[in-house]
N, C-alpha and C positions, 0 to 999 in steps of 0.2 A: 444431631442433624441440623444443617444450616437452613434457616428460613429465608430463602431468596425472595419470596414474594413481598416480605416486609421491607426489603431493601430496594424494591423496584422504584419507588418514588425518588429515593436518593439518586439512583443511577440515571433516571430520566433527567433530573436536574444536572447531574454530572455530564451526561451526553450532550445536552443542550449547551451547557457552558463551554465545554471543550470544542464543540462544533462552531459556535459563534466566535470563540477566541481564535480558532484556526482561520476562519474567514477574515478576521481582522488582521492577522499576521500576513495573509496572502495579499490583502488590500493595501496595507501600509508599508510592509517590508518588500512586497512584490516577489514573484518567483524569478529566481536568477537563472535565465536560460543559457545553455551552453552554446558553443559554436555549432553543435549538431542541428540547432533550430534557428540560430540567428545568422549563421554564415560567417566566414572568416578563415584565417589560416593558423596553423600550429606548426612549430619547428622544434625538433628534438635535438638537443646538444649532448655531447659525450661528457662535458664537464660543466661545473657551475661558473657563471660569469657575472660581472657587474653590468646591468642593463641601462645604466644612467645615460650612456651615449648612444643607445639604440632607439631609433624613432619607431613609433607605431605599435610598440608592445603595450598591451592592456593588462596582461596578467602573466605571472611567472609561477610555475610549480616545480617542485623537486620530485624526482622519481627514483625508485630502487634500481631500475634498469638503465636510466639515463641521468645525466648530470642535471640538466635544466630542461623545462618544457616552456617555450614561449608562445603566447597567444596574440594574434593580431586580429583586431575587430575591424573589418572593412568589407565592403560589398563587391569590390572589383578585383578580379584576379591579377590585372595588370599592376594595380597599386601594391598588391601583396608581393609580386615579383620584384618591384623596386625596393621594397623593404627587405626582401630576401637578399638582394645584391648588396645592400648596405650592411646587413647583418653578416654576410659571408666575409666581406673585407674586414669588418671589425673583429670578428672572433678569430680569424686566421692570425691576427697579430699576437693573440694570447695562446696560440697553440690549441685552440678548441675547434672541433670538427662538427659539422652538421650531419647528424645521423639519418634523419628522416624528416620530410615535410608533408603536410596534408592541407588541403583547402576544400572548404565547403561553400558553395555558392548560396547567395541569399534566397533565391527561388527554391533551390533544393532543400534548404533548411526549413522554409515555411511549409513545403510539401511534406517533409518528414514529420513536422509537428502536427499537421492536420491528419496525416495518416495514423499517427500514434493515438491521437484523440479518438479517431474512428475505431481503432482497435480496442481501446478501453470501452467505448460505448457498446460495441457488438459483443464483447465479452460479458458485460453486465446484462445485456438483453438476452443472451443465450442462457445465462444462469437464472434470470427472472422467469423465462419460459419453462425451464426445467423444474424449478420450485413450484411454479403455478400448476403444472401438470401433476406433480407428485403430492403437494400439500395444499394447494388452493391459493386463492388470490391474496387473502390477508397475510399469510405467511410469506408469500413470494414478495410482497411489498416490503415487509419489515426486513427480510433477508437482504434484498437488493439495497434498501436504504442503509443497512449496516455496512455493506461494501463501499457505498458512496461515502458514508461517514468516515470509514477507515481511510479511504484515499484522501479525503479532504484534510483529515488530521495529519497524515504523513506529509502532504504537500505544505500544510501550515507550519509544521516543525522544520521542514527543509527551508521555507522562506525565512523563518525566525533566525535560524543559524546560518543563513546564507549558503546553504548547500546547493551546488550547481545542479540544475535539472537538465539531464541529458537522456540519451536513448537507454542508458543503463537504469535511469530512474523510472522510465516507462516500463522496463522489464521488471523492476522491483514492484511496481503497482500491479502489473498483471500477475506476478507471482503471488502477491498478497491476496488478490481476488480469488485465485484458485485455492490458496491455503485456508483463508478465513471462512469461506463458504462451507468447507468440510466440517468444521466444528458446529456451525449452525444447523446443517443437515442432520448431523448426529444427534443434536439435542432435540430437534423436532421429531425425528424418527423414534427417539427414546420416549418421548411424550406419548406417542401413539401406542408403543408397546406397553407402557405403564397403564394407559387407559384400558387396554385389554386385560391386563393382570387384575385391575380393580373391578372388573366385571362381576366377579364372584363375591365382592365385598359390598356391604351395605353403605360404606362411606366411599362415594365416588365423586367427591367434590373436585372441581377444577383446580382449586387451590392445592390440594394434596397430590393430585396427579402431576402437576408441573413441579412442585417441590420435590417429590419423590424422584422424578426423572432427572432433575438437575443434580441432586445429591449422588445419584448413581453415575453420572457422566462427568462430574467436575474433576474427579481425580485423574481420569484419562486425559481430559483436555489440558489440565495444568501440566501434567508430566510431558505430554507431547510438545507443548509450547516451550517448556523449560529446556528439554533436550534439544529442540531445534535452535533455541537461542544460544545454548552452549556451543553448538556446532558452528554457529555464525560468528561468535565472539572473536576467534582468531583472525577472521577477515578484517575486523575493526582494529585489532591490536597490531597486526603485522603488515597490513596492506595500506596503500595510499590512494589518493585521488578518487577515481570513479568506483573502484572496488570497495573502498571504505564507505563512500557515500551510499552505495547500493546496500551494504550490510547494515548501516545505521537505519536506513529507511525500512528494511525488512524487520529489524528488531522492534522498532516503534510500531509498525503495523501488526506484528504478532501480539504485542502487549494489548493494544486497544482492540484488536480483532477478537482476541480470546475473551476479554471482558464483555464485549458486546454480545458475542455468541451465547455466553452464559445467561445474560440478562434479557435476551430477546424475547423469550417466552413469558417471563413475568411481566415485561412491559406490555405485551399484547393482552395478557389477562387483565392488567391494570386498566387498559384502554377499552376493555370489553370486547375485543375482537377475536380472542382465542376461544371464547365460549361457544361460538357458532360451530367451529370445527370440532371441538370436543363433544358437543351434543350430537353431531352427526355420527361420530365414531361410536358413542355409547348407545345411540338409537339402533345402529346396525348390530351392535353386540347383543342388545336386548331383544332383537327381532327373532322370534322362534323359527321363522321361515328360512333364515339363513342356514339352518342345519339340514334343510330338506334337499 
């Protein structure tokens, strides 16, 4: 049997270290926002070309479905149209065709960013309220902090490796919020079940309740995470651009989210917050009037 409570101090240090490191990455490497949030234009070509003679291009990607994807970072649609005319005349000389063009205005990009952040906030708020109703204030705080911690870690990793942050990235964070809270809820629920099982035993210490619950749930949590990660790996290997970035963020979130969900209860016990909840459960179990 693994003694998770003894490892709680180490994990608290690990969580603080990785959280601060992620904030440092975000501060000094900065989050690389995509055109979805900054505004600008994108042009899809059917072949790869040399962009040395093309003005206004800030980035070039290769795609499985297209030859090249050119990005133009500017705020005005008229300027983008001028770049597009110049590009059209240049690529036609090399037998390259423009397949598709898109443009996002600066105001729309800022609105999309603000709306996305609101979406993340309300998702976290809804989960906080659900955990608060089901498990109480202390557990709702630690569960919500775990989701925020996971999001910060993922954004920090994205900043470190210059992964472009776009609407797909917001989708990845929302997916992780829904996925990771599942493990945390299962662990907390299991702790309550173990507390009831220990009612008939003389040894009902908080230490053994939490450790017993975690040992029963860890196999399920690890298997679920590993199977999910295996299912996502082909997206990293065979996909490009936004899909690959999405998959990378999901994998990172699953790893840190699973670790946090396992150690959330021992951390609370270490901080002395879980004892209040467990005492309430055990006092209810010991109350003879509950059978009347």
